[in-house]
C-alpha positions as CSV (number, residue, x, y, z in Angstrom):
1,M,-30.8,51.7,-15.1
2,N,-27.7,50.9,-12.8
3,A,-26.4,47.5,-13.4
4,V,-24.5,45.8,-10.4
5,C,-22.5,43.9,-12.8
6,T,-20.8,45.3,-15.9
7,V,-20.6,44.1,-19.5
8,S,-16.9,44.3,-19.7
9,Q,-16.5,41.5,-17.0
10,Y,-18.4,38.8,-19.1
11,T,-18.1,39.7,-22.8
12,H,-14.9,37.7,-23.1
13,S,-15.5,35.0,-20.6
14,L,-16.8,31.4,-21.1
15,K,-19.5,32.0,-18.7
16,F,-21.0,34.7,-20.8
17,K,-20.8,32.7,-23.9
18,R,-22.8,29.9,-22.2
19,F,-25.2,32.4,-21.0
20,V,-25.7,34.1,-24.4
21,T,-26.4,30.5,-25.9
22,Y,-28.9,30.0,-23.1
23,T,-30.8,33.1,-23.7
24,E,-31.1,32.3,-27.4
25,K,-32.8,29.2,-26.4
26,L,-35.0,31.2,-24.1
27,Q,-36.1,33.4,-26.8
28,N,-37.9,30.6,-28.5
29,N,-39.7,29.8,-25.3
30,S,-43.4,30.6,-25.6
31,L,-43.6,31.0,-21.8
32,L,-41.0,33.7,-21.8
33,Q,-42.3,35.7,-24.8
34,P,-43.4,38.6,-22.9
35,H,-39.7,39.0,-21.6
36,R,-38.2,38.5,-25.1
37,D,-37.3,42.0,-25.5
38,I,-35.5,42.1,-22.2
39,I,-33.6,39.1,-23.0
40,K,-32.6,40.2,-26.5
41,D,-31.5,43.6,-25.3
42,F,-27.7,43.5,-25.1
43,K,-27.5,46.4,-22.7
44,C,-29.8,44.5,-20.2
45,V,-27.6,41.3,-20.3
46,T,-25.8,42.3,-17.2
47,F,-29.2,43.0,-15.5
48,F,-30.5,39.7,-16.4
49,N,-27.2,38.1,-15.5
50,C,-27.1,39.5,-11.9
51,F,-30.5,38.0,-11.1
52,F,-30.6,34.9,-12.9
53,Y,-27.2,33.8,-14.7
54,K,-25.4,33.3,-11.3
55,G,-27.6,30.4,-10.1
56,F,-27.4,29.1,-13.7
57,A,-23.8,29.2,-13.8
58,L,-23.3,27.4,-10.6
59,S,-25.6,24.5,-11.9
60,Q,-23.4,24.2,-14.9
61,Q,-19.9,24.5,-13.9
62,D,-18.1,22.0,-11.9
63,S,-17.4,22.6,-8.2
64,H,-13.6,23.1,-8.9
65,I,-14.4,26.7,-9.9
66,N,-14.8,29.4,-7.3
67,D,-16.1,32.9,-7.8
68,G,-12.8,34.3,-6.8
69,D,-10.8,32.4,-9.3
70,E,-8.8,34.3,-12.0
71,N,-9.3,31.5,-14.4
72,D,-13.1,30.7,-14.5
73,V,-12.7,27.7,-16.8
74,R,-9.7,25.8,-15.3
75,G,-9.8,27.3,-11.7
76,N,-6.9,28.5,-9.5
77,W,-5.6,27.5,-6.2
78,T,-7.6,29.0,-3.4
79,N,-4.6,30.8,-2.0
80,K,-0.7,30.6,-2.2
81,R,-0.4,28.5,0.8
82,E,-2.3,25.7,-0.7
83,Y,0.0,25.6,-3.7
84,I,3.2,25.7,-1.7
85,L,2.0,22.9,0.7
86,S,0.8,20.7,-2.3
87,M,4.1,21.3,-4.0
88,I,6.1,20.5,-1.1
89,G,4.0,17.5,-0.4
90,Y,4.6,16.4,-4.0
91,A,8.3,16.8,-3.9
92,V,8.9,15.5,-0.2
93,G,8.1,11.8,-0.6
94,L,9.2,8.4,0.6
95,G,12.8,8.6,-1.1
96,N,13.5,11.6,1.3
97,V,13.2,9.1,4.2
98,W,14.5,5.8,2.9
99,R,17.1,6.9,0.4
100,F,18.7,10.0,1.1
101,P,19.9,9.3,4.7
102,Y,21.4,6.0,3.3
103,L,23.1,7.7,0.5
104,T,24.5,10.1,2.8
105,Y,26.1,7.5,5.1
106,K,27.3,5.5,2.2
107,N,29.0,8.4,0.4
108,G,31.0,9.7,3.2
109,G,28.4,11.4,5.6
110,A,28.6,15.3,5.8
111,A,31.0,15.1,2.6
112,F,28.1,14.0,0.6
113,L,26.2,17.2,1.4
114,I,28.8,19.2,-0.7
115,P,28.0,17.7,-3.9
116,Y,24.2,17.3,-3.1
117,F,23.8,21.1,-2.6
118,I,25.9,21.7,-5.5
119,M,23.8,19.6,-7.8
120,L,20.9,21.2,-6.2
121,V,22.1,24.7,-7.2
122,V,23.1,23.8,-10.7
123,A,20.6,21.5,-11.8
124,G,17.7,20.8,-9.2
125,I,16.6,24.6,-8.8
126,P,16.9,25.6,-12.4
127,L,15.0,22.6,-13.7
128,F,12.3,23.1,-11.1
129,F,12.2,26.9,-12.0
130,L,11.6,25.9,-15.8
131,E,9.1,23.4,-15.3
132,S,7.1,25.6,-13.0
133,S,7.3,28.5,-15.1
134,F,6.4,26.7,-18.3
135,G,3.2,25.3,-16.6
136,Q,2.2,28.6,-15.1
137,F,2.6,30.6,-18.2
138,C,0.3,28.7,-20.4
139,S,-2.1,27.4,-17.5
140,Q,-1.7,23.7,-19.2
141,G,-0.8,20.4,-18.2
142,P,2.3,18.6,-19.6
143,I,0.9,17.6,-22.9
144,Y,-0.8,20.7,-24.0
145,A,2.0,23.1,-22.7
146,W,4.2,21.8,-25.5
147,R,2.3,23.7,-28.1
148,A,5.2,25.9,-27.4
149,V,7.4,23.2,-29.3
150,P,4.9,21.1,-31.3
151,I,7.6,18.5,-32.3
152,L,8.3,17.7,-28.8
153,Q,4.8,17.3,-27.5
154,G,5.6,13.5,-27.2
155,V,7.6,14.6,-24.2
156,G,4.2,15.6,-22.4
157,F,2.8,12.0,-23.5
158,S,6.1,10.3,-21.9
159,M,5.6,12.4,-18.7
160,L,1.8,11.1,-18.6
161,V,2.9,7.5,-19.1
162,V,5.7,7.6,-16.5
163,N,3.4,9.2,-14.1
164,S,0.6,6.8,-14.5
165,L,3.0,3.6,-14.2
166,V,4.6,5.2,-10.9
167,S,1.3,6.0,-9.6
168,I,0.3,2.3,-9.8
169,Y,3.1,0.9,-7.7
170,Y,3.5,4.0,-5.5
171,N,-0.1,3.3,-4.2
172,V,1.0,-0.1,-3.4
173,I,4.0,1.2,-1.3
174,I,1.2,3.3,0.5
175,A,-0.7,0.0,1.2
176,Y,2.4,-1.4,2.8
177,S,2.4,1.5,5.1
178,L,-1.2,1.1,6.1
179,F,-0.8,-2.6,6.7
180,Y,2.1,-1.9,9.1
181,M,0.2,1.0,10.7
182,F,-2.7,-1.3,11.4
183,A,-0.6,-4.2,12.9
184,S,1.2,-1.6,15.1
185,F,-2.1,-1.4,17.3
186,Q,-1.0,-4.4,19.3
187,S,1.5,-4.9,22.0
188,P,4.0,-6.3,21.7
189,L,4.6,-5.5,18.1
190,P,4.1,-8.9,15.9
191,W,7.8,-8.5,14.5
192,S,9.4,-7.9,17.8
193,S,10.1,-11.6,18.5
194,C,9.8,-15.2,16.7
195,L,6.1,-15.9,17.1
196,S,4.1,-18.8,15.7
197,W,4.2,-17.6,12.1
198,V,8.0,-17.8,11.8
199,D,10.0,-20.7,10.6
200,T,13.1,-22.4,12.3
201,N,15.5,-19.7,10.7
202,C,14.2,-16.9,12.9
203,N,16.8,-15.6,15.2
204,I,15.7,-12.8,17.6
205,T,19.1,-11.6,18.4
206,T,21.0,-11.2,15.3
207,T,20.9,-12.1,11.4
208,G,23.4,-13.5,9.2
209,T,24.3,-16.7,11.1
210,C,23.6,-19.9,9.6
211,N,21.3,-22.7,10.1
212,I,21.8,-26.1,8.2
213,T,18.4,-26.6,6.9
214,S,16.4,-26.4,3.7
215,L,14.4,-23.5,2.8
216,P,13.6,-21.7,-0.5
217,A,16.2,-19.2,-1.5
218,A,13.6,-16.4,-1.8
219,N,13.4,-16.2,2.0
220,S,16.7,-14.5,2.0
221,T,16.6,-10.8,1.2
222,R,19.8,-9.6,2.4
223,E,22.6,-9.2,-0.2
224,N,25.4,-9.2,2.5
225,D,24.6,-12.5,4.1
226,T,27.5,-14.7,4.3
227,C,27.8,-18.2,5.5
228,S,30.6,-20.9,5.5
229,P,30.9,-23.2,2.6
230,S,29.6,-26.5,3.3
231,T,28.4,-29.5,1.4
232,T,24.8,-29.2,3.2
233,T,22.3,-26.7,2.5
234,V,23.3,-23.4,4.6
235,I,20.6,-20.8,4.8
236,P,21.2,-17.4,6.7
237,T,19.0,-16.8,9.6
238,Q,16.6,-13.9,9.8
239,S,15.4,-11.3,12.3
240,P,11.6,-11.6,13.1
241,S,11.0,-8.3,11.2
242,E,12.5,-9.7,8.2
243,Q,10.5,-12.8,8.3
244,Y,7.3,-10.6,9.1
245,W,7.9,-8.7,5.9
246,D,8.4,-11.9,3.8
247,Q,5.7,-14.3,5.2
248,V,3.1,-12.0,6.7
249,V,3.0,-8.9,4.8
250,L,4.2,-10.0,1.3
251,Q,3.6,-13.8,1.7
252,R,6.4,-13.9,-0.8
253,S,6.9,-16.4,-3.4
254,S,10.1,-17.6,-4.9
255,G,10.3,-15.5,-7.9
256,L,8.7,-13.4,-10.6
257,D,7.6,-16.9,-12.3
258,E,5.5,-17.8,-9.2
259,T,2.6,-15.1,-9.2
260,G,0.6,-16.9,-6.5
261,S,-2.6,-15.5,-5.2
262,I,-3.6,-12.1,-4.2
263,V,-2.7,-11.2,-0.6
264,W,-6.0,-10.2,0.3
265,R,-5.2,-8.0,3.5
266,L,-2.8,-6.0,1.3
267,A,-5.6,-5.6,-1.4
268,L,-7.9,-4.2,1.2
269,C,-5.2,-1.9,2.2
270,L,-4.7,-1.0,-1.4
271,L,-8.5,-0.4,-1.6
272,L,-8.6,1.9,1.3
273,A,-5.6,3.9,0.3
274,M,-7.1,4.6,-3.1
275,S,-10.5,5.4,-1.4
276,I,-8.8,8.1,0.7
277,L,-7.1,9.3,-2.3
278,A,-10.0,9.5,-4.4
279,A,-11.8,11.5,-1.7
280,A,-9.2,13.8,-1.4
281,V,-8.7,14.9,-4.9
282,I,-12.6,14.4,-5.9
283,K,-12.7,18.1,-6.5
284,G,-9.3,18.6,-7.7
285,I,-7.1,21.1,-6.3
286,K,-10.0,22.7,-4.4
287,S,-10.1,19.6,-2.2
288,S,-6.6,18.3,-2.1
289,G,-5.5,21.9,-1.4
290,K,-7.3,21.6,2.0
291,V,-6.1,18.0,2.7
292,V,-2.3,19.3,2.4
293,Y,-2.7,21.3,5.5
294,F,-2.5,18.2,7.3
295,T,-0.8,15.6,5.0
296,A,2.1,18.1,4.1
297,T,2.8,19.3,7.7
298,F,2.1,16.1,9.7
299,P,5.4,14.4,8.6
300,Y,7.4,17.3,10.0
301,V,5.8,16.8,13.5
302,V,6.6,13.0,13.5
303,I,10.1,13.6,12.2
304,L,10.7,16.2,14.9
305,I,9.2,13.8,17.6
306,L,11.4,10.9,16.4
307,V,14.5,13.1,16.4
308,I,13.8,14.2,20.0
309,R,13.2,10.6,21.0
310,G,16.0,9.1,19.1
311,V,18.9,11.5,20.3
312,T,17.9,10.4,24.0
313,L,18.6,6.8,23.2
314,E,21.9,5.0,24.0
315,G,24.0,4.6,20.8
316,A,22.3,7.4,19.1
317,A,25.2,9.5,19.1
318,D,27.2,7.0,17.3
319,G,24.5,6.7,14.6
320,I,24.5,10.5,13.9
321,Q,28.3,10.5,13.8
322,F,28.1,8.1,10.9
323,Y,25.5,10.0,9.3
324,I,27.1,13.6,9.1
325,G,29.3,13.7,12.3
326,S,32.9,12.9,12.9
327,Q,33.1,9.7,11.0
328,S,32.4,11.7,7.8
329,N,34.9,10.6,5.0
330,F,35.7,13.7,2.8
331,S,38.1,11.8,0.8
332,K,34.9,10.2,-0.8
333,L,34.7,13.6,-2.9
334,A,37.5,12.3,-5.0
335,E,35.1,9.4,-6.2
336,A,33.0,10.1,-9.2
337,E,30.3,7.7,-8.0
338,V,29.5,10.2,-5.1
339,W,28.9,12.9,-7.6
340,K,26.7,10.7,-9.7
341,D,24.5,9.7,-6.6
342,A,24.1,13.4,-5.5
343,A,22.9,14.5,-9.1
344,T,20.6,11.5,-9.4
345,Q,19.1,12.0,-6.0
346,T,18.5,15.8,-6.8
347,F,16.7,14.9,-10.0
348,Y,14.5,12.2,-8.5
349,S,13.6,13.8,-5.0
350,L,12.3,17.0,-6.8
351,S,9.9,14.9,-8.7
352,I,11.4,16.7,-12.1
353,G,10.1,15.2,-15.3
354,W,7.1,13.6,-13.8
355,G,4.7,16.1,-15.1
356,G,3.5,17.0,-11.4
357,V,5.4,20.2,-11.2
358,M,4.0,21.6,-14.4
359,T,0.6,20.6,-13.5
360,L,0.4,22.1,-10.2
361,A,2.0,25.2,-11.3
362,S,-0.6,25.5,-14.1
363,Y,-3.4,26.3,-11.6
364,N,-1.4,29.5,-10.3
365,K,-2.6,32.9,-11.1
366,F,-0.7,34.4,-14.0
367,H,1.4,36.8,-12.0
368,N,2.3,34.6,-9.1
369,N,5.9,34.8,-8.1
370,I,7.1,31.4,-9.4
371,F,10.6,32.2,-8.8
372,L,10.3,32.9,-5.0
373,D,8.1,29.6,-5.0
374,S,10.8,27.5,-6.5
375,F,13.4,28.3,-4.1
376,V,10.9,27.8,-1.1
377,V,9.9,24.3,-2.5
378,T,13.3,23.1,-3.6
379,L,15.1,24.1,-0.1
380,A,12.2,22.7,1.8
381,N,12.6,19.5,0.0
382,A,16.5,19.4,0.6
383,G,16.2,20.3,4.3
384,T,13.6,17.6,4.8
385,S,15.9,15.1,3.7
386,V,18.8,16.2,5.7
387,F,16.4,16.5,8.9
388,A,14.9,13.0,8.4
389,G,18.5,11.6,8.4
390,F,18.8,12.4,12.0
391,A,15.5,10.5,12.8
392,I,16.7,7.6,10.9
393,F,20.2,7.4,12.1
394,S,19.8,8.3,15.6
395,I,17.4,5.1,16.1
396,L,19.6,3.0,14.0
397,G,22.4,3.9,16.2
398,H,20.4,2.7,19.3
399,M,19.6,-0.7,17.3
400,A,23.3,-1.1,16.4
401,Y,24.0,-0.5,20.1
402,V,21.5,-3.1,21.3
403,Y,22.8,-5.8,18.9
404,G,26.4,-5.0,19.3
405,K,27.1,-4.2,15.7
406,N,28.6,-1.4,13.7
407,I,26.1,0.9,11.8
408,G,27.0,-0.5,8.7
409,E,25.7,-3.7,9.4
410,V,22.3,-2.4,10.1
411,A,21.9,0.5,7.7
412,E,20.0,-0.3,4.4
413,D,18.0,1.9,2.0
414,G,14.6,1.4,0.2
415,F,12.2,-1.4,1.5
416,G,14.8,-2.9,3.7
417,L,15.0,0.2,5.7
418,V,11.5,1.3,6.3
419,F,10.0,-2.2,6.5
420,I,12.5,-4.3,8.0
421,V,15.3,-2.4,9.8
422,Y,13.6,0.5,11.0
423,P,10.5,-1.5,12.4
424,D,13.0,-3.7,14.3
425,A,14.5,-0.8,15.7
426,L,11.2,0.7,16.9
427,S,10.2,-2.5,18.5
428,K,13.3,-2.1,21.0
429,L,11.8,1.2,22.2
430,P,9.5,1.7,25.1
431,I,5.9,2.1,24.2
432,A,7.0,0.7,20.8
433,P,3.5,0.5,19.4
434,L,3.1,4.4,19.6
435,W,6.3,5.0,17.8
436,S,5.4,2.4,15.2
437,V,2.0,4.0,14.6
438,L,3.3,7.4,14.2
439,F,6.3,6.4,11.7
440,F,4.1,4.4,9.5
441,F,1.1,7.0,9.4
442,M,4.0,9.5,8.6
443,L,4.9,7.3,5.6
444,F,1.4,7.0,4.7
445,T,1.0,10.8,4.5
446,L,4.2,11.3,2.8
447,G,3.0,8.9,0.1
448,L,-0.6,10.3,0.0
449,D,0.3,13.9,-1.0
450,S,2.7,12.6,-3.6
451,Q,0.0,10.8,-5.1
452,F,-2.3,13.8,-5.2
453,A,-0.2,15.3,-7.8
454,G,0.1,12.0,-9.7
455,I,-3.9,11.8,-10.0
456,E,-4.0,15.5,-10.9
457,V,-1.6,15.0,-13.8
458,I,-3.8,12.3,-15.4
459,T,-7.1,14.1,-15.0
460,T,-5.5,17.4,-16.2
461,C,-4.1,16.0,-19.2
462,L,-7.5,14.5,-20.0
463,I,-9.7,17.6,-19.3
464,D,-7.1,19.8,-21.2
465,G,-7.5,17.6,-24.1
466,F,-11.4,17.3,-24.1
467,P,-12.4,20.6,-22.3
468,K,-16.0,20.9,-23.7
469,I,-16.7,17.3,-23.0
470,L,-14.8,16.5,-19.7
471,Q,-14.6,19.9,-17.9
472,S,-18.0,19.6,-16.0
473,R,-17.1,15.9,-15.4
474,R,-14.0,16.3,-13.3
475,T,-15.4,14.2,-10.4
476,L,-16.2,11.4,-12.6
477,I,-12.9,11.5,-14.5
478,T,-11.2,11.4,-11.0
479,L,-13.2,8.5,-9.7
480,V,-12.7,6.5,-13.0
481,T,-8.9,7.2,-12.8
482,C,-8.6,6.0,-9.3
483,V,-10.5,2.7,-10.1
484,V,-8.4,2.0,-13.1
485,I,-5.2,2.5,-11.0
486,F,-6.4,0.4,-8.3
487,L,-7.2,-2.5,-10.9
488,L,-3.8,-2.2,-12.5
489,G,-2.4,-2.3,-8.9
490,L,-3.8,-5.7,-8.0
491,P,-0.9,-7.7,-9.5
492,C,1.4,-5.6,-7.2
493,V,-0.4,-7.3,-4.1
494,T,-0.1,-10.9,-5.3
495,Q,2.5,-13.2,-3.8
496,A,4.8,-12.2,-6.4
497,G,3.8,-8.4,-6.1
498,I,7.1,-7.1,-4.6
499,Y,9.0,-8.2,-7.6
500,W,6.6,-6.3,-9.9
501,V,7.0,-3.2,-7.7
502,T,10.8,-3.6,-8.0
503,L,10.7,-4.0,-11.6
504,M,8.6,-1.0,-12.4
505,D,10.7,1.2,-10.0
506,Q,14.0,0.2,-11.5
507,F,13.1,0.5,-15.0
508,V,10.4,3.4,-15.0
509,A,11.5,5.8,-12.3
510,S,15.3,5.6,-13.2
511,W,17.2,6.8,-16.3
512,V,14.0,7.2,-18.4
513,L,13.4,10.4,-16.4
514,L,16.8,11.7,-17.3
515,V,16.0,11.3,-21.1
516,I,12.7,13.2,-20.7
517,V,14.2,15.9,-18.7
518,L,17.3,16.3,-21.2
519,V,14.8,16.7,-24.2
520,E,12.5,19.0,-22.2
521,I,15.6,21.4,-21.3
522,I,16.9,21.2,-24.9
523,G,13.6,21.9,-26.4
524,I,12.7,24.9,-24.4
525,S,16.2,26.4,-24.4
526,Y,17.5,25.9,-28.0
527,I,14.1,25.1,-30.2
528,Y,11.7,27.4,-28.4
529,G,14.4,29.7,-27.4
530,G,15.8,30.6,-23.8
531,N,15.6,34.2,-24.4
532,R,12.0,34.0,-25.6
533,F,11.2,31.9,-22.4
534,I,12.8,34.6,-20.2
535,E,10.5,37.2,-21.8
536,D,7.4,34.9,-21.1
537,I,8.6,34.8,-17.2
538,E,9.1,38.4,-17.2
539,M,5.4,39.0,-18.3
540,M,4.5,36.9,-15.1
541,I,7.0,38.2,-12.6
542,G,8.0,41.7,-14.0
543,N,11.3,42.7,-15.8
544,K,14.6,41.7,-14.4
545,S,18.1,42.9,-15.0
546,F,20.6,41.1,-17.6
547,S,22.8,40.0,-14.6
548,F,19.7,38.6,-12.9
549,W,19.3,36.1,-15.9
550,L,22.9,35.5,-16.5
551,W,23.0,32.5,-14.1
552,W,19.7,31.0,-15.3
553,R,21.0,31.3,-19.0
554,A,24.3,29.6,-18.1
555,C,22.5,26.7,-16.4
556,W,19.6,26.3,-19.0
557,F,21.9,26.7,-22.2
558,F,25.0,24.7,-20.8
559,I,25.5,23.6,-17.3
560,T,22.3,21.6,-16.6
561,P,21.9,19.9,-20.0
562,C,25.6,19.0,-20.0
563,L,25.2,17.6,-16.3
564,I,22.0,15.6,-17.3
565,A,23.6,14.0,-20.4
566,V,26.8,12.8,-18.3
567,V,24.6,11.3,-15.7
568,L,22.2,9.8,-18.3
569,V,25.3,8.2,-20.2
570,W,26.8,7.0,-16.8
571,S,23.6,5.5,-15.7
572,L,23.1,3.4,-18.8
573,A,27.0,2.4,-18.9
574,T,26.9,1.2,-15.3
575,F,23.4,-0.3,-15.4
576,V,22.9,-3.6,-13.5
577,P,19.8,-5.9,-14.1
578,P,17.7,-5.4,-11.1
579,S,16.9,-8.0,-8.5
580,Y,15.1,-8.3,-5.2
581,G,17.8,-9.2,-2.6
582,T,19.3,-12.5,-4.0
583,V,16.3,-13.2,-6.3
584,E,17.1,-12.8,-9.8
585,F,14.6,-11.6,-12.3
586,P,14.0,-14.2,-15.1
587,A,14.9,-13.1,-18.8
588,W,11.3,-12.4,-19.7
589,G,10.9,-10.2,-16.6
590,L,13.8,-8.0,-17.6
591,A,12.6,-8.0,-21.2
592,L,9.3,-6.7,-19.9
593,G,11.1,-4.2,-17.8
594,W,13.0,-2.9,-20.9
595,C,9.7,-2.7,-22.7
596,M,8.2,-0.6,-20.2
597,A,11.0,1.9,-20.3
598,V,10.9,2.1,-24.0
599,F,7.1,2.4,-23.8
600,C,7.7,5.5,-21.6
601,I,9.9,7.4,-24.0
602,V,8.8,6.1,-27.5
603,W,6.3,8.8,-27.6
604,I,8.7,11.3,-28.2
605,P,10.0,10.2,-31.6
606,I,6.1,8.9,-32.5
607,V,4.7,12.3,-31.9
608,A,7.5,14.1,-33.6
609,V,7.0,12.0,-36.8
610,Y,3.2,12.3,-36.7
611,K,3.6,16.2,-36.4
612,L,5.9,16.3,-39.5
613,I,3.6,14.1,-41.4
614,R,0.7,16.4,-40.8
615,A,2.7,19.7,-41.4
616,E,2.4,21.3,-45.0
617,G,5.2,22.1,-47.4
618,N,8.4,20.5,-48.3
619,A,10.7,18.7,-45.5
620,L,12.5,22.0,-44.4
621,Q,9.2,23.9,-44.2
622,R,7.6,21.2,-42.2
623,L,10.4,21.0,-39.7
624,Q,10.5,24.7,-39.4
625,S,6.5,24.9,-38.8
626,V,6.6,22.1,-35.9
627,C,9.5,23.8,-34.2
628,R,7.6,27.2,-34.0
629,P,5.0,27.8,-31.4
630,S,1.4,26.8,-32.5
631,E,-1.3,29.5,-32.7
632,E,-2.6,28.0,-29.4
633,W,0.5,28.9,-27.5
634,H,-0.1,31.9,-25.3
635,P,-1.4,32.7,-21.9
636,Y,-4.6,31.0,-21.1
637,L,-6.5,34.4,-20.6
638,E,-6.6,37.0,-23.3
639,I,-6.1,39.6,-20.6
640,H,-2.6,38.4,-20.1
641,R,-1.6,38.0,-23.5
642,G,-0.7,41.6,-24.0
643,E,0.5,43.2,-27.0
644,R,3.3,40.9,-27.5
645,Y,1.2,37.6,-27.9
646,S,-1.8,39.8,-29.7
647,E,0.6,40.7,-32.4
648,E,1.9,37.3,-32.9
649,H,-1.4,35.6,-33.2
650,C,-2.8,38.3,-35.6
651,G,0.2,37.6,-37.8
652,C,1.8,41.1,-37.4
C-alpha cells in the first residue's frame, strides 16, 4: 500500500500524539469495531491520517497554526516580511516622533547624531541581537526563555510586568491620537482660534504674556512661562491649542488629588483603540502579521508627505538648520549629558528589555538569519528617527516664522509637541484638516503596531506557561487580555488621567528598564556563558570565524554592561521627581510611583530566592544547580537539538 504521508513526519509531533490518543478511543467505539484492526495497525496510521486526521487536526488546533509552519505547536511567521515589518513597527513608536527630534535639537543638532550612532553600535545593536537570538533559539517568550539561567527567571516576570503596565497607558495615548483625528474632520480646526470653550487667557497670537486674573494653576503647562512679579494674581496666557488640550481633550483637573469624572469621549476612543487592537491580534501573529503591511509602512508615507510639504513653507529652512544644519553646536560633545541622552534614547527607542523583541523572535523558524534581521530593524529604527525630525522641524520652523519667534521658543518634546505645538503649527497650513488627519492617523498607526507586540508578550507568556490548557484558547486569552487592559486604562481617561499617564511613564518606562537589561546581559554573558550562547547562535545561522565574534564578545562581556551600569547610576543620581508642567505630584503619588518601579523589578530577587529554596543539596550545590540550564532548555523542536543538546539531556 502506497501511503501519501510517511510515518516519520508524524511520530514525533504533537499532532501524531493527539491522533494516537484519539484512535485509542475509537477502538472502544462499537460502531467502529469492523475497522478496529485497521486502526490498531501502526503501519496503516499514515493511511488513516491522510483521509481522516487532517480534518480532525484542523478542528482541534487553533487558527494560529498553518500547515506550512515548522513549529506545529506554537506556529511561525507566515514569511520573513511579516516578522521584519512587525519588529520595525514595534521598535518604531511615538518616541521616534516626539522625543528624538527634540533631543537632537537640544543636544547640538547634527552633533548629537555622533554619540547617538556610537551608542547604537556599542549597545543598541548588540542588545537587540542578543535578545532576538535568545528568543529564536528556544522558541519561548521572556519568562520560559530563562530556563537557560533558572535563578534569573524573575527577569522574564519583570519584563512581563513592565510590558503590561506600559500597555495600559500606551493605549491611552493612542486614544488621544484618535480623539484628535476625529476632531480634525472639521474646518477650521477647533484649536485654530479662541472659540467658545476657551477662557479669558486664550491668546491667538502668542503665549507667555500675562493677564491679571484668577485661574487654577493647573491651566499652565509650560515650564518656561515667565511673568513680571506683581502683588496681583498673574497667569500666563495660552494658545488655543494648549487650551484645547487642557479643557476639551483632557478636561484636566488641578492635580492627582482631584480625580474627577471619566472623560467619556476619551473613554470611547480608548474602547475603539482597544477594539481595533483586539481585532488585529485575535489570531496572534497570523493576523497581526497581515495588519503590519499597512500599519508599519503607512507612517513612512505620511512622514514623506509632511517633509515634502514642510520644506516648501516659509521658515522651514530655519527649522532644519536648528535641527541638524549650520546651527549645530559641536561643542556640546564635551558635555556628558549629551552622551547620557544618546545612550538612553538608544535603549528606549529599540524597546529592549520589554520582552517584545524576544517574543516576536520566538516565532521565527530556527534557522532564520537573526543576525541580518537585527541590523535591518535597528538601522531602520534609527533612520526613521532622523527622517521624522525633518518633518517635525520644517513645520516648527514655519510656526516660528509665523509667530516671529526663535525655534527654541516653540520646540518641545513629549505631549507638548504632538498634542499642543504641532497641532498649532498644522492649523496654520492651507487645507489644515487634511494635514491634521494624516498626522494623527500616523500617530495612531505608530502606537497600534507597538501595542501588537505588547499584547503578544502577555498572551505568549500565558500560553507558554500552560500550553495544554491555553494553546487552543488563544483567541479567548487575547480577548480577555484586551478587556483587562481596557478596564485598567479607565483611570487614565479621568480628569486626572494625564497625571497617571505621566507618573507611570516616568517610573515604569525609565531606569527600571536599565536594571532589567543589565541583569539580562550579565546573566547570559557570565552565568549562562557568552561562548555557549555563541555556539547556540551558530546552531541557527551557521559557524562563523573567531574574528567575526570578537566584536560581539567585547560588547556582551564588557562594553555594553559597563555602559548600561554607568547610565543607570547616572539616571538614579540625577533623578528628579516627575511633574506635569508646573503641577507637582503629591507625596503619596510619588510614593505610588516608586512602588510601581519596585513592583517591576522585585520579581528578580523573589524568583531567585524561590529557585534556591526549591533546589536540593547544600547552599553551594543549590546555587550551582539554579545557575545551570534546566533540562527543558533546548531548541523547541527535537530535530534542531542536534547531537550537542541530545547528549546534554541524556546526561552524557
